[in-house]
C-alpha positions as CSV (number, residue, x, y, z in Angstrom):
1,M,75.4,-85.9,-25.0
2,S,74.6,-84.7,-21.6
3,M,74.9,-86.8,-18.8
4,Y,72.0,-85.4,-16.6
5,T,69.4,-88.4,-16.1
6,G,66.9,-86.0,-15.4
7,K,66.1,-87.1,-12.2
8,S,66.9,-85.9,-8.6
9,E,68.2,-88.2,-5.1
10,C,67.7,-87.0,-1.8
11,I,71.7,-86.6,-0.4
12,K,70.5,-88.0,3.6
13,C,67.7,-90.6,2.9
14,G,68.2,-91.2,-1.0
15,A,64.4,-91.1,-1.7
16,V,64.7,-91.0,-5.7
17,Y,62.5,-88.2,-7.9
18,L,61.6,-87.6,-11.4
19,T,59.8,-84.3,-11.3
20,E,62.5,-81.2,-11.1
21,N,60.2,-78.9,-9.2
22,M,61.9,-80.0,-6.3
23,F,63.2,-76.3,-4.9
24,E,62.1,-77.2,-1.0
25,G,64.3,-79.9,-0.4
26,C,63.1,-84.1,0.3
27,P,59.7,-84.6,1.9
28,Q,60.1,-88.1,2.6
29,C,63.0,-87.4,6.1
30,K,61.9,-83.9,6.2
31,T,61.3,-83.3,10.2
32,D,60.2,-79.5,11.9
33,K,64.0,-78.9,12.4
34,F,66.3,-81.1,9.3
35,V,65.2,-80.9,5.9
36,S,67.7,-82.2,3.2
37,T,68.4,-80.6,-0.6
38,V,67.7,-83.0,-3.3
39,A,71.0,-83.2,-6.0
40,P,70.5,-84.4,-9.7
41,L,71.6,-87.6,-11.1
42,Y,74.3,-88.6,-13.7
43,D,75.1,-91.5,-15.9
44,Y,79.0,-92.3,-15.2
45,S,79.5,-94.8,-17.7
46,N,80.6,-92.5,-20.8
47,K,83.7,-91.2,-18.4
48,E,86.2,-90.4,-21.4
49,L,84.3,-87.1,-22.0
50,F,86.0,-85.3,-19.6
51,R,89.8,-87.2,-20.3
52,N,90.8,-84.1,-22.1
53,L,89.9,-82.0,-19.7
54,R,93.2,-80.4,-19.4
55,E,93.6,-79.8,-23.2
56,V,90.3,-78.1,-23.7
57,P,90.4,-74.3,-24.1
58,A,88.2,-72.5,-21.6
59,E,86.1,-69.7,-22.2
60,N,82.7,-70.3,-20.0
61,I,81.6,-73.0,-17.5
62,F,79.2,-74.4,-20.2
63,R,82.8,-76.0,-21.7
64,Y,81.8,-78.9,-18.7
65,Q,77.8,-78.6,-19.5
66,E,77.9,-83.3,-19.8
67,L,77.7,-82.9,-15.8
68,L,75.7,-79.6,-15.7
69,P,72.0,-80.3,-15.0
70,F,70.6,-79.6,-18.6
71,K,68.6,-81.9,-20.6
72,G,70.5,-81.1,-24.1
73,K,72.8,-79.1,-26.2
74,D,71.1,-75.6,-25.6
75,N,72.3,-72.7,-27.1
76,F,73.2,-71.4,-23.2
77,I,73.6,-67.3,-22.4
78,T,77.1,-66.6,-21.0
79,L,78.5,-64.0,-19.5
80,G,82.4,-65.5,-19.5
81,E,82.1,-66.7,-16.4
82,G,84.8,-69.0,-15.0
83,H,88.2,-70.0,-15.1
84,T,89.3,-67.9,-12.3
85,P,92.8,-67.9,-11.9
86,T,94.4,-70.3,-8.8
87,L,97.8,-68.3,-7.4
88,Q,100.0,-69.5,-4.8
89,L,100.4,-66.9,-2.1
90,D,104.5,-67.2,-1.7
91,T,104.7,-64.3,1.4
92,I,101.9,-66.2,3.6
93,S,102.6,-69.6,2.0
94,E,106.7,-69.2,3.6
95,E,105.6,-67.1,7.4
96,L,102.8,-70.3,7.5
97,G,104.9,-73.4,6.5
98,I,102.2,-74.4,4.0
99,N,101.3,-74.6,0.4
100,L,99.0,-72.1,0.5
101,F,96.9,-71.2,-2.2
102,A,93.6,-69.2,-3.6
103,K,90.7,-69.3,-6.0
104,D,90.3,-65.8,-7.5
105,E,86.6,-65.8,-8.2
106,S,86.2,-61.7,-7.9
107,R,87.9,-62.4,-11.8
108,N,84.5,-63.2,-12.8
109,P,81.7,-61.0,-15.0
110,T,79.7,-59.6,-11.8
111,W,83.3,-60.0,-8.8
112,S,81.8,-63.9,-7.5
113,Q,81.7,-67.1,-7.4
114,K,77.9,-66.4,-7.6
115,D,78.0,-65.6,-11.5
116,R,78.6,-70.3,-11.2
117,L,75.6,-70.4,-9.7
118,N,73.6,-68.1,-11.8
119,A,74.7,-69.0,-15.4
120,V,72.9,-72.4,-14.2
121,V,69.6,-70.9,-12.8
122,I,69.0,-68.4,-15.2
123,N,69.6,-70.5,-17.9
124,K,67.4,-73.4,-16.6
125,A,65.1,-71.1,-16.3
126,K,64.8,-70.3,-19.5
127,E,65.1,-73.9,-20.5
128,V,61.7,-74.2,-18.7
129,N,59.8,-71.5,-19.8
130,A,59.9,-69.5,-16.7
131,R,57.8,-66.2,-16.3
132,G,60.8,-64.5,-14.3
133,T,63.5,-65.8,-11.5
134,V,63.1,-64.5,-7.9
135,L,65.6,-64.6,-4.6
136,A,66.5,-63.7,-2.1
137,S,70.2,-61.7,-1.6
138,T,71.8,-58.7,-0.1
139,G,74.7,-58.1,-3.0
140,N,76.8,-60.8,-4.8
141,N,74.0,-63.6,-5.6
142,G,71.5,-60.2,-6.8
143,A,73.5,-58.7,-8.9
144,S,74.9,-61.8,-10.8
145,A,71.6,-62.8,-11.4
146,A,70.2,-59.9,-12.3
147,A,73.2,-59.7,-14.7
148,Y,72.3,-62.9,-16.1
149,A,68.7,-62.7,-16.4
150,A,69.1,-59.5,-18.9
151,R,71.3,-60.8,-20.8
152,V,68.7,-63.5,-21.2
153,G,65.5,-60.7,-21.1
154,L,64.1,-62.2,-18.2
155,P,62.4,-60.6,-15.6
156,C,64.3,-60.6,-11.7
157,L,62.8,-59.8,-8.6
158,I,65.2,-59.1,-5.8
159,L,64.1,-59.4,-1.9
160,T,66.6,-57.6,0.0
161,V,66.7,-56.0,3.5
162,K,66.5,-52.8,4.4
163,K,69.9,-52.8,6.1
164,T,72.0,-53.8,2.7
165,F,75.2,-51.6,2.0
166,P,73.8,-48.4,-0.5
167,T,76.2,-49.7,-2.7
168,L,75.1,-53.4,-3.2
169,K,71.2,-52.7,-3.4
170,T,72.9,-50.0,-6.5
171,F,74.4,-53.0,-7.9
172,M,71.9,-55.2,-7.7
173,Q,69.6,-52.7,-9.3
174,V,71.6,-51.2,-12.2
175,Y,71.1,-54.4,-14.7
176,G,67.5,-54.0,-14.4
177,A,66.4,-55.9,-11.6
178,A,63.0,-55.1,-9.4
179,V,64.5,-54.5,-5.7
180,V,62.7,-54.4,-3.1
181,A,63.1,-54.6,0.6
182,L,62.0,-56.1,3.8
183,E,63.1,-56.1,7.5
184,T,64.1,-59.1,7.9
185,I,65.8,-62.2,6.1
186,E,62.3,-64.1,7.0
187,D,59.8,-61.8,5.4
188,R,62.0,-61.8,2.4
189,W,61.3,-65.6,2.1
190,L,57.6,-65.5,3.1
191,L,56.7,-63.5,-0.7
192,M,59.5,-65.5,-2.4
193,E,57.8,-69.0,-2.0
194,R,54.0,-67.5,-2.4
195,C,56.0,-65.5,-6.0
196,V,57.2,-69.5,-6.5
197,N,54.4,-71.4,-5.4
198,E,51.7,-69.4,-6.5
199,Y,53.3,-67.2,-9.5
200,G,55.3,-69.6,-11.3
201,W,58.2,-67.6,-10.8
202,Y,61.9,-69.4,-10.9
203,P,63.8,-69.5,-7.6
204,G,67.5,-69.2,-7.4
205,T,68.2,-69.3,-3.4
206,N,66.6,-70.8,-0.4
207,F,62.8,-69.4,0.8
208,V,62.0,-71.8,3.3
209,E,62.5,-73.3,7.0
210,P,64.6,-75.6,7.7
211,L,67.3,-74.2,5.4
212,V,67.4,-76.5,2.9
213,G,70.1,-74.1,0.5
214,S,69.5,-72.6,-3.2
215,N,67.8,-74.1,-5.9
216,A,69.4,-78.0,-6.4
217,W,70.5,-77.5,-10.1
218,G,72.1,-74.0,-9.8
219,N,73.8,-75.4,-7.5
220,E,75.6,-77.5,-9.5
221,G,77.6,-74.4,-11.0
222,Y,79.3,-74.5,-8.2
223,K,81.7,-77.7,-8.9
224,T,82.9,-76.3,-11.9
225,I,85.2,-74.4,-9.2
226,A,86.3,-78.3,-8.3
227,Y,87.0,-78.5,-12.1
228,E,89.0,-76.4,-12.5
229,I,91.3,-76.7,-9.5
230,Y,91.9,-80.1,-11.2
231,E,92.9,-78.2,-14.3
232,Q,95.3,-75.9,-12.9
233,M,96.7,-78.0,-9.9
234,E,99.2,-80.9,-10.8
235,E,97.9,-82.4,-7.0
236,M,94.6,-81.6,-5.7
237,P,95.1,-79.6,-2.4
238,D,94.6,-81.8,0.8
239,K,92.3,-79.3,2.1
240,F,89.7,-76.9,0.4
241,V,89.0,-73.9,2.5
242,V,85.5,-72.1,1.9
243,P,83.8,-68.7,3.9
244,I,79.9,-69.8,4.6
245,S,76.9,-69.6,5.3
246,I,74.3,-71.6,4.4
247,G,76.8,-73.3,2.5
248,D,75.6,-73.5,-1.5
249,T,79.4,-73.5,-2.5
250,F,80.6,-75.3,-0.2
251,Y,78.5,-78.7,-1.0
252,G,78.7,-77.9,-4.7
253,I,82.5,-77.6,-5.0
254,W,82.4,-81.4,-3.2
255,R,80.4,-82.6,-5.8
256,G,82.6,-81.9,-8.3
257,F,85.0,-83.5,-6.7
258,V,82.9,-86.8,-5.5
259,D,82.4,-86.2,-10.1
260,L,86.1,-86.3,-10.7
261,K,86.5,-88.9,-8.5
262,K,83.6,-91.1,-10.1
263,M,85.4,-90.8,-12.8
264,G,88.6,-91.4,-12.1
265,L,90.7,-88.6,-12.6
266,I,91.9,-87.6,-9.3
267,E,92.0,-90.9,-6.2
268,K,91.1,-88.5,-3.1
269,I,89.0,-85.6,-2.3
270,P,90.4,-83.2,-0.3
271,Q,89.4,-82.2,3.3
272,M,86.7,-79.6,2.8
273,I,87.1,-76.7,5.5
274,S,84.6,-74.7,6.2
275,V,84.9,-70.9,8.1
276,E,82.2,-69.0,10.0
277,I,81.3,-66.3,11.5
278,F,79.0,-67.0,14.1
279,G,79.6,-70.3,14.1
280,P,76.5,-72.8,13.4
281,L,77.8,-75.7,11.7
282,Y,80.7,-75.4,13.7
283,N,78.1,-75.6,17.0
284,A,75.6,-78.7,15.2
285,L,79.7,-80.7,14.2
286,S,80.7,-80.2,17.6
287,K,77.6,-81.3,19.7
288,N,76.7,-84.1,17.1
289,L,73.9,-82.6,15.5
290,D,72.2,-83.4,12.1
291,Y,70.2,-80.8,11.5
292,T,71.8,-76.8,12.7
293,P,70.0,-74.6,14.9
294,A,70.1,-71.4,15.3
295,V,73.3,-69.8,17.2
296,P,73.6,-66.1,18.6
297,S,74.9,-63.0,16.0
298,R,75.6,-60.0,16.1
299,E,76.9,-57.1,13.3
300,S,79.7,-57.9,11.2
301,C,81.7,-57.2,8.1
302,A,81.7,-60.6,6.0
303,V,77.7,-59.3,5.2
304,S,77.8,-61.6,2.6
305,I,77.9,-64.6,5.3
306,S,76.0,-63.2,8.1
307,S,74.1,-66.3,8.6
308,D,72.9,-67.6,12.2
309,R,72.2,-71.5,10.5
310,S,73.4,-73.7,8.1
311,S,72.2,-76.7,6.1
312,Y,72.8,-80.3,5.8
313,Q,74.3,-80.2,2.7
314,A,76.9,-78.5,4.6
315,M,77.5,-80.7,6.6
316,K,77.9,-83.3,4.1
317,A,80.9,-82.4,1.7
318,I,82.6,-81.3,5.8
319,L,81.6,-85.6,7.3
320,S,82.0,-87.3,4.1
321,S,85.0,-86.0,3.1
322,G,86.6,-86.1,6.7
323,G,87.5,-82.1,6.9
324,Q,86.0,-79.7,10.0
325,A,84.3,-76.4,10.5
326,V,85.8,-73.7,11.9
327,W,84.8,-70.5,14.1
328,V,86.0,-67.3,13.6
329,N,84.3,-65.2,16.2
330,H,85.0,-62.0,15.6
331,D,85.8,-59.7,13.1
332,D,88.9,-58.1,13.7
333,P,91.4,-61.2,12.6
334,M,89.2,-61.4,9.0
335,M,89.8,-57.5,8.4
336,Q,93.5,-57.8,9.7
337,A,94.0,-60.8,6.9
338,Q,91.7,-58.9,4.2
339,K,94.5,-56.4,4.9
340,D,97.7,-58.7,4.8
341,L,96.1,-60.1,1.0
342,A,96.4,-56.7,-0.2
343,C,99.5,-55.6,0.8
344,K,101.4,-58.8,0.8
345,E,99.8,-61.0,-2.0
346,G,98.0,-58.2,-4.7
347,I,94.4,-59.4,-3.5
348,Y,91.8,-57.2,-2.7
349,C,88.7,-59.0,-1.7
350,E,85.5,-58.5,0.7
351,P,85.9,-59.2,4.3
352,A,83.9,-62.3,4.1
353,S,87.0,-64.0,1.7
354,A,89.3,-62.7,4.0
355,L,87.4,-65.1,6.8
356,C,89.3,-68.1,5.1
357,L,92.7,-66.2,5.6
358,A,91.8,-66.4,9.6
359,G,90.2,-69.3,9.4
360,V,93.2,-71.0,8.1
361,R,95.8,-69.3,10.2
362,Q,93.5,-70.1,13.0
363,L,93.8,-73.8,12.3
364,C,97.7,-73.6,11.5
365,Q,98.1,-72.5,15.6
366,G,96.0,-75.5,16.6
367,N,98.2,-77.8,14.5
368,K,95.3,-79.0,12.7
369,I,97.0,-77.8,9.0
370,K,100.6,-80.0,8.7
371,K,103.5,-78.9,7.3
372,N,104.2,-78.7,3.8
373,E,100.6,-79.5,3.3
374,K,98.8,-78.2,0.1
375,V,95.7,-75.7,0.9
376,V,93.8,-73.5,-1.3
377,M,91.1,-70.7,-0.2
378,L,88.1,-70.2,-2.0
379,L,88.0,-66.4,-2.3
380,T,84.5,-65.6,-3.2
381,S,84.4,-61.4,-4.3
382,S,85.7,-58.0,-4.6
383,G,86.7,-55.5,-1.3
384,L,85.1,-53.1,-3.6
385,K,81.9,-54.1,-3.1
386,D,82.5,-52.9,0.4
387,I,85.5,-49.7,0.7
388,I,83.5,-49.1,3.9
389,S,84.8,-51.6,6.3
390,T,88.0,-51.5,4.3
391,A,88.2,-48.1,5.8
392,K,87.8,-48.2,9.2
393,Y,90.9,-50.2,9.4
394,L,93.1,-47.5,7.4
395,P,95.7,-44.9,8.3
396,E,93.4,-41.9,7.7
397,I,95.3,-39.9,4.7
398,P,97.1,-36.9,4.8
399,N,96.7,-33.7,3.5
400,I,99.8,-31.9,2.9
401,K,101.8,-28.8,1.2
402,P,104.1,-29.6,-1.4
403,D,107.1,-29.5,0.8
404,M,109.0,-32.1,1.2
405,N,109.4,-32.0,4.6
406,E,105.8,-32.7,4.9
407,L,106.2,-35.3,2.3
408,I,108.5,-37.2,4.9
409,S,106.8,-36.7,7.8
410,S,103.8,-38.3,6.9
411,L,105.9,-41.0,5.5
412,R,107.1,-41.9,8.5
413,D,104.1,-41.1,11.0
414,S,101.4,-42.1,8.5
415,Y,103.2,-44.9,7.3
416,G,106.6,-45.8,9.3
417,I,108.3,-45.6,6.0
418,S,111.4,-43.3,5.0
419,L,112.5,-42.3,1.3
């Protein structure tokens, strides 16, 4: 039996709503600078449903269906998402003097954590008999939504921007989605709002200002990351680090830890640590604001999180967990972190994922992570989605003749190694 009540609640003012058609946030406390998302409500009285999590074989995220926002036990469409490994990073842990782990979300079907979101979004669209699904994306989310929509047989429209990398445009389009490019992020939202409100298409992402975040029901898919951490680790981490833009994944993971605490499975929620490339959340918290105004932006290799604004939901996760926001304000530490994760730990993640390690290093330098603390980083996606950015930081591959002296020289000069 599902624990989902069919109701939702504003995470700011507590207003309760009986409808699921709440994609633009809570109207009760909305202002011209602020809007809060709503959250699906659950009945936690049947706590025994989750008691045997560690003994149940994992196949996909619908093993947790009782705490996902569906009204019944449907025939869920899945691509085998979830159950990604949590890996201890031995070499980097020793360097930093902490116990560092990586939750590697590149192992999902379309190589990112967005598969957890879209497994819920597309199945929810199916449950409400939506005409199609629409979202704004520069890559990971769009490709994921398109794949799940293809699996269900649901039309999918992706509104992207012209500067999106060609590789990611292809990745979104190959699954059969209709991909249309516009000039700006705001241009996408204008059209998406009309698709949702006038044509009845089911939204997967944010489309309003101020930013509210993605589909509140879809965000519940990210809770399963917290559930898996509980299953995979004997003790909860002290800190959980996530690269963010609007903060959907970050907030969803926090909600998962809240669920575990409400059911008595954990005693304490890990401190939630956000890492940003432009710092809107860092800026808002440092000024004690309850909204996140836009901050200056620039070109960055961290395309998937290149937002100059964030959301109240991300702020809520930080404040409620005693966490903090970290701002890594240039790309070099991030790209060095990407290289280190690949060369030292065998994990090739996208630049935005590697921003986590840059943030952890910054916190260690400032003594904000204590020696031997247990820290988990979320690595969101694969580096194969943007090999051009990586290649800029690597030495040129030497072209040689089949001559041993040339091989020895090239190894010494290009890589600093000898046979």
